[in-house]
N, C-alpha and C positions, 0 to 999 in steps of 0.2 A: 144489400144494394150501394151503401156508402163505402162498405170496405171494397168492394169491387173498383169505384170510382176512385177512391183513395190510391189504392195498389194499380190502378191504369195510369193514373198522373205518375206514380213513382216511375212506374216501367216507360213512361212514354221520357220524364227527365232522364232516367238512365240512358234510352238509346240516343237523345240529343248529346249527352255529355259523351258518349263512346263514339259517334260519330264524329266530335269535334277533336276528340283524341287521335280516332284514327287518321284523319284530315290532318293533324298535324304532323304525327307520325310520317306521314303520306310527302309531306312538305320537305322533312329531312331527309329523305332517300336520297333526293338527287345532289344537296351539297355535301352528304357524306361520300356518295360515290366519286365526287369532283375531289375528293379529299386523296380518296385510295387512287384513283387515274394519278394526281400529283405524286401522290408518293412512288405511284410506280416507277414515272417519268422520272424522277431523282435519283430512283434507286440505279435504274438503268443509265443513268448517264453519270452516275458514279464510278461505273466502269471505264469511262474517258479519262476520268481523274486521275484514278488511279494508274492506268498506266501511262499517261502524260507527266503527271509527278515523278513516277518512279524512273522517267527516264531523264525529265529536266533536274531532280535531285540525286542522279548517280553517284555523283561524286560526293553528297554531305553525308557527314556522319550518321550513324544510328540514333535516334533523338532527335538530331535538327530537322531532319527531313519530315517526319512527324509534325512536328510544331512550328514548321513553316509553310513551306510548299505543299504539302497534305492536308493542314489545318487550314491555310487559305482557302485552297480549292473546293473543299468539303464544305467550308463556311458560307458560299457564294449563297445559298436559301436565305441565309439569315438577314445579309447585307440585300439582296434584292427586297425581301419580304418586309423589312424596314424602310428602304427607300421607296417601295411602290406603298407601302401602305400610307406615308406621308403624304403621297397626293392623290391615293381612291379615297381614303377613308373621310369621315366630317372632321370637322375641325375640334371637336373635343375629344375626338377617339384616335387619331392618325398617328402621332407619339406613342399614346400607352399602345397602342397594338405592336407598334415597333419595340416596346420595352416589354410587353409580355412575352413576343416570340423569342427575342434575344438573351431575356433573362432568363426564362424557362428553357431554352434551349441549354444553356451554360448549366443549370442543375441537371437536366437530362444526361447532359455528357460528364458531370461528374459523376453521378449515380448509376445509370444505366449502361453507359458505354466500358467500362472498368467492369462491371458486373460481368454484361454479353465475353469480354475477354476473357476472364476467370472461367466463366463455367464453359468456354470454348476450348480451353487447354484443360481443364480437371477432366471434364465431361466424355472427351474423345481420350482420356489415358495419355497426352502427349506429356505432360508433366502435373505432380500433385500441388503447385504451386505455381504461382507468377512473379518470377524476381525480376524487380524493375531498379534501376540505378537510382541511387539514393541524390545522385547530383542531379538527375533531370527531374524528380520528384520534387528538389528544394528550388531549384530554377523554376521550374514552371509553376508549382505550386504556389512558392512566395509572388512569383510575378502576375498569379493570378490574384491573389488577395489584395495584393496592393491597388490592381486597376481597377478591381469590387469598390475599394474606398475612395478612389476616385471618382468613380461614377455614384458614388452613394454623396459626395459633395455635390456636382454638377447639379443630381433632382432636387436635393435638399435646398437650394437655394431657389427652385422653381422662377426662375427667368434665365432659360437654355438660350444661348445665343450662337453666334459663329467661333467667337473665342473657345465657348466649352468643345466643340467639335474638333477645332484644331488641338486643343491641349490631349484629348483623348488620340487622336489620329499620331500626335506625335510622342504618347507612351509607347504607341504600337512600334514607332521607327523606333525607339532606343530599344526597347526589346530585339526588334530584329538584329539591330546592329550588333547586340552584345551577344546573340546569337553566335554568328556569323564570324565574329572576330574571337570567340573563344573556341570555336571548332577546331576541332585536329585533322590536319591535312590526310585524305585516305588516297588509296590507288584509284584511278578513272575504272568503274565496271560498265556494264550495260546489264541493267536490270530488266528489261525487255525483252519477256520471251517468244519464241518462235511464233507462239499462237500469237502475242500481242502485235508484233510486227504483221499479222497478217497473210496466212497461208495462202490467199487467194481462192480457199475452198469453199468458202461459205458466199453463195449467190450475194449481188450486190443487192438486189431488192430485197431478198429476205434477211439482211443485215439491218437495213433501211427499217423495215417493218419492226422489226425485235429492238431498235434502237442500238446494234451492237457498233458503236461508232469507233470502236477501236479496230474494226476489221475494216470499217469505210477508209478510217485517215492513214491505218500503218498496212494498208494494204501491201503495198510494194516494199517500203524501206520506212524503218524509225529514225527519221532525225531530228534535228531541233526546231525545224520551220512546222513538221507533222506535228511535234508537240506541241507548241504553242496555240497552233492552229486548233488540236482537238482541245484543249484547256478553254480557251475560247468560246468554239461552238458550242462545249457541252455547258458552260454557262450561260450562254444565252436560250438553251433551251429549259436551263432551271429556271434560269427569269422568268419565262412564259408558263412554267408548272406555278410559280410562285404567284404570279396574278389571279391563276383559278383560285390557289390555297387562299389564298386574303378574300375574295368574292364568296366562297363558301363556309368561309370561318365568320364571316358579316352574317349572312343569312341564317347560318345555326343560330347566333346568338341572339337576331331579332328574333326566331321563331321562341326560342327558351326563352325572353326574356331579362336575358343578362349583358351587361357589355361586352364589347368584342375582343375586349383585353383578355378576359377571362378565358376566353375560349383560346384566344392566341400563347396564353402560356402552357394550356396541355396540348391541343391539337395542334396547331401550326408550328408550334417549337418541336414537339415529336417529328412531326412530318421534315422538317427539314433539317434535322439533326442526324436524318436515314444515311446519309454519305458518311457523314463521322463513323457512325456506327458499323457500317459496310467495310470499310477502310482499317478501322482498329481490328475486327474481327479476322480482317484476312492478313493485316499484319500479326496477329495473333499466332494463328495458324501456321504461318512462315518462321516463328520464334522469335519476332522482332518485338519483344515485348516493351522496349522503349519506347518504338515508335507506336505501338499501340494506345497508351496511356499519355506519350506525348503530346498525340495527337489532339485527345480528348481535350486536354489541360490547354495546348495551343489554340484551337479552336474557341476556347471560352474566353481567350483574352484577345484572339480578332474580333469575335463576336462584339465583346465589350466597347473596345477600344477601335476599331476600324466600322464594324457592320453598324455601329449607332453614331460614331465618329462623325463619318463619312455624310450619310444623310443629315444629319441635324448641322453641320458646316454648310452642305448645299441648300439648304431648306433655308435655314434662319438669316443665311446673307441675302436671299430674295424677299423673303417674306416677314422676316423680322424674329423678335425672340417668341420661343414657346413657354406658357406658362397654362400649367392646367389646374382645372377645378380643383377644389379642397379634398373633395370624393377621391377622386382621380389618385390626386397627388397622395393619400393616405395608403392607396391601394399600392402604389406603386411604391414607395419606400417600405413598405410592410414586405415586397417581394424582394427588394434589396435587401432588406434584414435577415429574410430567410435563406437568400442566396449566400449573404455571407458565412451564417451558421452552418449550412448542409457543405460548402468549401472547407471551412476550417475544418468538419468533422470526417469528410473524404481525405482531406492531407494528415489528418492525425491516422486515420487507417491506412494509408499508403506509406509513411514515413516510418510510423513506428512499429511496423510488424514486420518480420523477416521474411519473405514471402506472402502472396497473397492466395487463399485460401477459398474453397468452395465458401465456406461459413461468411467470409467478408462480403461475398458477392448477395449474400442474404442481408446483411446488414447494410448493403447499400441500398436494395429494391426497398427492402422495407421503408428506409428513410425517403425516397423517393415517394411510394404510397400514403404516408403520411403527409407528405407536400401536395399530394394531389387531395386529397382530402381535406385538406387545410385552404385550398382555392375554391372547392366548392362551397364549402361552409361561406366561405367569405362571401362568394358569388349571389348568393340568396339572402342574405344579411339585410 
């Protein structure tokens, strides 16, 4: 009899625990679906980014277009996520969430995007290795490392104000000026295909449902006005998707009992890096390897200097300096150290190898998996 009572109690306790866990899992379904929807919207909008940036950057040399127009356009999610995160989240989490998104995105861009490019080229049999200009790697790689050390300085003093935002934005401006002044002159070309210009065959309603912004804006003709309109419109749609993304990450963090910062480092950063991944993948398939890699590195420079710099400048100018709690500051500094170490490791792989092969993509993915493991261990310590 006593055995039956004890077993009955254990069974009841097990059932209650199972119900609680099931309820918790059900609570996570909606935010994960929201992240998936946000990723789809960002992915579809990236078609507009590519078409607009191809047209606007048709006179830029290979490598410059990827590091500037492509990188800026595809990095709008990081900018919006940081900006809206400062406004939407609590005082203790706002800046850390933006830091997690931009730094996590930078690590994703340095590891996963080059791996995707290498695998796309080698597995599809286009070439047995990806060769990137040493000049591009040296320019963007060293530029990125310098920007990361500047950001480390800004964070370490832990009283971040509008001057720091101005320093970061000025660093990006110097980088852009150098890019354009050192660029070789090229003949004007039209990189917008007939399909991108819009043949008029796709019904307008279908184009709207499928987020086919290229067909909508370039339906009649591709010109500078239509290209800028497409770029700005796509940015607005992605900005809306970022609001959904932030809310979903905040909900997941609460249900998992961890700070939103840790969710931002992994999920938000991967979601906002989708346009960069798609642009680099397509550039790689077209044989534009310099653009494919420089897009990833240039996006990182934009993320660190402008996607963080502008929100910091605007926010602190209105509300005063940002001061993080000691535990949050410690987490953010650890993330920045990880970012610098992984950037140096990827730079070494890119610069000191005669062509990037399949094994190099495995190294990069392996490093990223180690980073994700490190973040999850930190989240529950």
